[in-house]
C-alpha positions as CSV (number, residue, x, y, z in Angstrom):
1,X,125.1,81.4,-127.7
2,X,121.7,80.4,-129.2
3,X,121.7,80.1,-132.8
4,X,118.3,81.5,-134.2
5,X,119.2,81.0,-137.7
6,X,118.8,77.3,-137.1
7,X,115.4,77.5,-136.0
8,X,114.3,80.0,-138.8
9,X,116.1,77.6,-141.5
10,X,114.4,74.5,-140.3
11,X,111.0,75.9,-139.2
12,X,109.1,73.8,-142.1
13,X,110.7,70.6,-140.2
14,X,109.1,71.7,-136.9
15,X,105.7,72.6,-138.6
16,X,105.8,69.1,-140.1
17,X,106.8,67.3,-136.6
18,X,104.1,69.5,-134.8
19,X,101.4,68.6,-137.2
20,X,102.1,64.8,-137.3
21,X,102.3,65.0,-133.2
22,X,98.7,66.7,-133.1
23,X,97.2,64.2,-135.5
24,X,98.9,61.2,-133.5
25,X,97.7,62.4,-130.1
26,X,94.1,63.6,-131.2
27,X,93.3,60.5,-133.2
28,X,94.7,57.9,-130.4
29,X,92.3,60.3,-127.7
30,X,89.2,59.8,-129.8
31,X,90.0,56.2,-130.2
32,X,90.9,55.6,-126.9
33,X,88.1,57.0,-125.6
34,X,85.6,55.6,-127.5
35,X,87.4,52.2,-125.9
36,X,87.8,53.3,-122.5
37,X,83.9,54.2,-121.8
38,X,82.8,50.6,-122.3
39,X,85.6,49.3,-120.7
40,X,85.3,51.3,-117.6
41,X,81.7,50.1,-117.7
42,X,82.7,46.9,-117.5
43,X,85.5,47.3,-114.8
44,X,82.5,48.4,-112.5
45,X,80.0,45.4,-113.6
46,X,79.5,42.9,-110.8
47,X,79.6,40.1,-113.8
48,X,83.2,38.6,-113.2
49,X,83.3,37.9,-117.3
50,X,83.1,41.3,-117.9
51,X,85.1,42.6,-115.0
52,X,88.1,40.3,-115.4
53,X,89.1,40.7,-119.2
54,X,88.8,44.6,-118.5
55,X,90.9,44.4,-115.2
56,X,93.3,42.4,-117.3
57,X,93.7,45.0,-120.2
58,X,94.1,47.6,-118.0
59,X,96.4,45.9,-115.8
60,X,98.8,44.8,-118.7
61,X,98.5,48.5,-120.5
62,X,99.3,50.6,-117.1
63,X,101.4,48.3,-115.6
64,X,104.1,48.2,-118.6
65,X,105.9,51.2,-120.1
66,X,104.6,52.8,-123.5
67,X,107.7,52.3,-125.1
68,X,107.8,48.7,-124.7
69,X,104.2,48.4,-126.1
70,X,105.3,50.2,-129.2
71,X,108.4,48.0,-129.7
72,X,106.1,45.0,-129.3
73,X,103.8,46.1,-131.9
74,X,106.1,47.5,-134.4
75,X,108.9,45.0,-134.3
76,X,107.0,41.7,-132.9
77,X,104.2,41.9,-135.5
78,X,106.6,40.2,-138.1
79,X,106.8,37.1,-135.7
80,X,103.2,36.2,-136.4
81,X,103.1,34.2,-139.5
82,X,99.4,34.6,-139.8
83,X,100.0,38.5,-139.6
84,X,102.3,38.6,-142.5
85,X,100.0,36.7,-144.6
86,X,96.7,38.7,-143.9
87,X,95.6,42.1,-145.2
88,X,96.4,43.7,-142.0
89,X,100.0,43.2,-142.6
90,X,99.8,46.2,-145.2
91,X,99.1,48.1,-141.6
92,X,101.6,47.0,-139.4
93,X,104.3,47.9,-141.9
94,X,103.5,51.2,-141.6
95,X,105.1,53.0,-138.5
96,X,102.1,55.7,-138.2
97,X,99.9,52.7,-137.9
98,X,101.9,51.1,-135.1
99,X,102.3,54.1,-133.2
100,X,98.7,54.9,-133.3
101,X,97.7,51.6,-132.4
102,X,100.1,51.5,-129.4
103,X,98.7,55.1,-128.3
104,X,95.1,54.2,-128.5
105,X,95.4,50.8,-126.5
106,X,97.8,52.7,-123.7
107,X,95.5,55.6,-123.4
108,X,92.7,53.4,-123.6
109,X,93.5,52.0,-120.2
110,X,94.6,54.9,-118.2
111,X,91.2,56.6,-119.5
112,X,88.9,53.7,-118.4
113,X,90.4,53.9,-114.8
114,X,89.0,57.6,-115.0
115,X,85.9,56.8,-116.0
116,X,85.9,53.4,-113.4
117,X,86.5,56.0,-110.8
118,X,84.4,58.6,-111.8
119,X,81.3,56.0,-112.1
120,X,81.8,55.3,-108.7
121,X,81.9,58.8,-107.3
122,X,78.2,59.1,-108.6
123,X,76.1,59.8,-105.5
124,X,73.8,56.7,-104.9
125,X,70.6,58.9,-104.8
126,X,70.7,59.8,-108.1
127,X,70.9,56.3,-109.3
128,X,67.9,55.5,-106.8
129,X,66.1,58.6,-108.3
130,X,66.2,57.4,-111.9
131,X,65.2,53.8,-110.8
132,X,62.2,55.3,-108.8
133,X,61.6,57.1,-112.1
134,X,61.2,53.9,-114.2
135,X,64.2,54.2,-115.9
136,X,66.1,50.6,-116.9
137,X,69.7,50.1,-116.0
138,X,70.9,51.0,-119.6
139,X,68.8,54.2,-119.7
140,X,70.0,55.3,-116.2
141,X,73.7,54.4,-117.5
142,X,73.1,56.6,-120.6
143,X,71.1,59.4,-119.3
144,X,72.3,59.8,-115.6
145,X,75.8,58.1,-114.6
146,X,77.8,58.5,-117.7
147,X,77.1,62.2,-118.5
148,X,77.4,63.0,-114.7
149,X,80.7,60.7,-114.7
150,X,82.3,62.1,-117.8
151,X,81.8,66.0,-116.2
152,X,83.6,64.7,-113.2
153,X,86.5,63.2,-114.9
154,X,87.2,66.2,-116.8
155,X,90.2,67.3,-114.3
156,X,92.0,63.8,-114.2
157,X,91.4,63.4,-117.9
158,X,93.0,66.6,-119.0
159,X,96.3,65.1,-117.1
160,X,95.9,62.2,-119.4
161,X,95.7,64.2,-122.4
162,X,98.9,65.9,-121.1
163,X,100.9,62.8,-120.5
164,X,99.7,61.4,-123.7
165,X,101.2,64.5,-125.7
166,X,104.5,64.1,-123.6
167,X,104.7,60.6,-124.4
168,X,104.1,60.5,-127.9
169,X,107.9,61.7,-128.2
170,X,108.9,58.1,-128.5
171,X,107.2,58.1,-131.9
172,X,110.2,59.5,-133.3
173,X,112.2,56.3,-132.3
174,X,110.5,54.1,-135.2
175,X,111.1,57.0,-137.9
176,X,108.1,58.8,-137.3
177,X,108.9,62.7,-137.6
178,X,106.8,64.2,-134.7
179,X,108.2,67.1,-132.8
180,X,110.7,65.1,-131.3
181,X,111.6,63.2,-134.4
182,X,112.3,66.6,-136.1
183,X,114.6,67.9,-133.5
184,X,116.5,64.9,-133.8
185,X,117.1,65.5,-137.5
186,X,118.1,69.2,-136.8
187,X,120.6,68.1,-134.3
188,X,121.7,65.5,-136.5
189,X,122.3,68.1,-139.3
190,X,123.6,70.8,-137.2
191,X,125.1,69.2,-134.0
192,X,123.2,72.0,-132.0
193,X,121.2,70.4,-129.5
194,X,120.4,73.0,-127.3
195,X,118.6,74.8,-130.6
196,X,117.1,71.8,-131.8
197,X,115.4,70.4,-128.2
198,X,115.1,73.7,-126.7
199,X,112.4,74.6,-129.6
200,X,110.5,71.3,-129.6
201,X,110.2,71.7,-125.7
202,X,108.6,75.3,-125.9
203,X,106.6,74.0,-128.9
204,X,105.4,70.8,-126.5
205,X,104.5,73.5,-123.5
206,X,102.9,75.9,-126.2
207,X,100.5,72.7,-126.7
208,X,100.1,71.6,-123.2
209,X,99.0,75.3,-122.1
210,X,96.2,75.1,-125.1
211,X,95.2,71.8,-123.6
212,X,94.9,73.3,-120.1
213,X,93.3,76.6,-121.3
214,X,90.6,74.4,-123.5
215,X,89.9,71.6,-120.4
216,X,89.3,74.8,-118.0
217,X,86.8,76.1,-120.4
218,X,85.3,73.1,-120.4
219,X,85.3,72.6,-116.6
220,X,83.5,76.3,-116.3
221,X,80.8,75.2,-119.0
222,X,79.9,71.8,-117.4
223,X,80.5,72.5,-113.7
224,X,79.0,75.6,-113.7
225,X,76.0,74.3,-111.6
226,X,78.4,73.5,-108.9
227,X,79.4,77.1,-108.4
228,X,78.0,79.0,-105.3
229,X,75.0,80.9,-106.7
230,X,75.3,84.6,-105.8
231,X,72.4,85.9,-103.7
């Protein structure tokens, strides 16, 4: 039978894991989005010096598992003599920094593809109208293309946020006490995998529902002009 006493006794451990998971995912998403927007613009550029490096970055991080990327950063960084002798080594020795870096680089690649696709769906007439109005290419990108593209990208980006939340479960492998790491600790203490992991799964589900609700609110607000008008 499901032993609720274990959950009640270990609730502080779950709260610690929940806080670490939310922090890791939120910060990596924010940093990843700041990288993804210019990366998506470069991916749509006609200049190969901008387009090809962006394509290579996106292809690598979308083509390899995030767990492998995490291991490369966490375990592989020690092989670089120059890194070990630099100030940055103090950061790379921290598990949370390696997880944050790998999550940021990974979500930036996926988000950049979302941004690239959203930019390509912008109606040609909007760009032509901006040009006719006398806007420069930078002004058109800043005031017309990006705001419209980011609104259109909301449904796809909500999936990326949920995938990032679920993918963050690998952080527990490198000693970080996230939700999955907390469940592993509790399972090791009581040998009760059902109680430990079902509770973690329910907390992940709760976070996913909050994300879906939040993006639904954003879509209702930013896509209000697309809804049919009542007569």
